[in-house]
C-alpha positions as CSV (number, residue, x, y, z in Angstrom):
1,Q,106.7,117.5,120.1
2,V,104.3,114.1,119.8
3,Q,104.9,111.1,120.8
4,L,103.6,107.5,119.4
5,V,102.9,104.3,120.9
6,E,102.1,101.4,118.9
7,S,100.6,98.3,120.5
8,G,98.5,94.9,118.2
9,G,101.7,93.1,116.6
10,G,102.3,89.4,118.1
11,L,102.5,86.3,115.3
12,V,100.0,84.9,113.7
13,Q,99.3,82.1,110.5
14,A,99.4,83.0,107.0
15,G,95.9,84.0,105.8
16,G,95.0,85.5,109.2
17,S,94.4,88.9,110.7
18,L,95.5,91.3,113.1
19,R,95.0,95.1,113.8
20,L,97.8,97.6,115.0
21,S,97.1,100.9,117.0
22,C,98.7,104.3,117.2
23,T,98.2,106.4,119.6
24,A,99.1,110.1,119.5
25,S,100.1,112.8,122.3
26,G,101.9,115.5,123.0
27,S,101.9,118.5,119.2
28,I,98.5,116.0,117.8
29,F,96.9,119.7,117.2
30,S,100.1,119.9,114.3
31,I,100.1,116.4,112.3
32,S,99.0,116.6,109.0
33,T,99.3,113.1,108.0
34,M,100.1,109.9,109.6
35,G,101.1,106.4,108.6
36,W,102.6,102.7,109.4
37,F,105.7,101.6,107.5
38,R,107.7,98.6,108.0
39,Q,111.0,97.0,108.1
40,A,111.9,93.4,107.3
41,P,114.9,92.1,108.3
42,G,117.8,93.1,105.5
43,K,115.4,95.9,104.5
44,Q,115.0,99.5,103.9
45,R,112.2,100.4,106.1
46,E,109.4,101.5,103.6
47,L,105.3,103.0,103.3
48,V,102.6,100.1,103.9
49,A,100.0,102.8,104.0
50,S,99.3,106.5,105.0
51,I,95.8,109.0,106.4
52,T,95.9,112.3,106.3
53,S,94.1,114.7,108.5
54,G,91.5,115.1,105.6
55,G,91.2,111.8,105.3
56,N,93.2,110.6,102.4
57,R,94.3,107.0,102.2
58,N,97.6,105.9,100.7
59,Y,98.3,102.2,100.4
60,A,101.7,100.0,98.9
61,D,101.1,98.4,95.9
62,S,101.6,95.2,97.9
63,V,98.9,95.4,100.6
64,K,96.1,97.0,98.7
65,G,93.0,95.2,99.1
66,R,94.5,93.3,101.9
67,F,94.7,96.3,104.5
68,T,92.7,99.3,105.9
69,I,93.6,102.5,107.4
70,S,91.5,104.2,109.4
71,G,91.4,106.9,112.5
72,D,89.8,108.1,115.3
73,N,90.2,111.3,116.6
74,A,88.8,111.4,119.5
75,K,91.0,108.5,120.4
76,N,94.0,110.7,118.6
77,T,94.4,107.0,117.5
78,V,95.0,105.5,114.0
79,Y,94.9,101.9,113.6
80,L,95.8,99.4,110.3
81,Q,93.8,96.9,109.3
82,M,95.5,93.8,108.7
83,N,94.1,90.7,106.7
84,S,94.9,87.4,104.3
85,L,99.1,88.1,105.7
86,N,101.5,86.3,104.3
87,S,105.3,85.7,105.4
88,E,106.2,88.6,103.1
89,D,104.1,90.8,105.7
90,T,106.3,89.3,108.8
91,A,109.2,92.9,109.5
92,V,108.9,95.7,112.5
93,Y,105.9,98.2,112.1
94,Y,106.4,101.7,112.8
95,C,103.7,104.2,113.4
96,N,105.3,108.2,111.6
97,A,103.7,111.3,112.5
98,Q,104.2,114.0,109.7
99,V,104.2,117.8,111.0
100,P,105.5,120.9,109.1
101,I,109.5,120.0,108.9
102,M,109.8,116.6,111.0
103,N,109.2,113.5,111.3
104,Y,107.9,111.8,114.7
105,W,107.9,107.8,114.7
106,G,107.0,105.2,117.3
107,K,109.6,102.3,118.8
108,G,108.1,99.4,116.3
109,T,106.0,96.8,116.9
110,L,107.3,92.9,115.5
111,V,104.2,91.4,113.6
112,T,105.5,87.5,112.4
113,V,103.2,85.7,109.9
114,S,104.4,82.1,109.6
115,S,103.9,79.8,107.2
């Protein structure tokens, strides 16, 4: 079992920045990839960014150049630095951890970008 706790969401003006954090606990040795997904009202959940245990990063085209995913192994925490936010980034952001044959999810943190 893996438990994920997100933090860092909130209200920000367009053009501003936020940093999300996700701390993992439990069977963290089995995690191969961690990532951030988001779900806007009326839309499907989509991948924002991911990072593998080897440090390989992947980004959605819509956030490339604006968002950065990073990890701190000592703190079992993954971060998502979000810059140049716009209204289309408004969503609930979910942390995800992949282990063999299973995905774990956090409860989500709301990011609201006001124009």
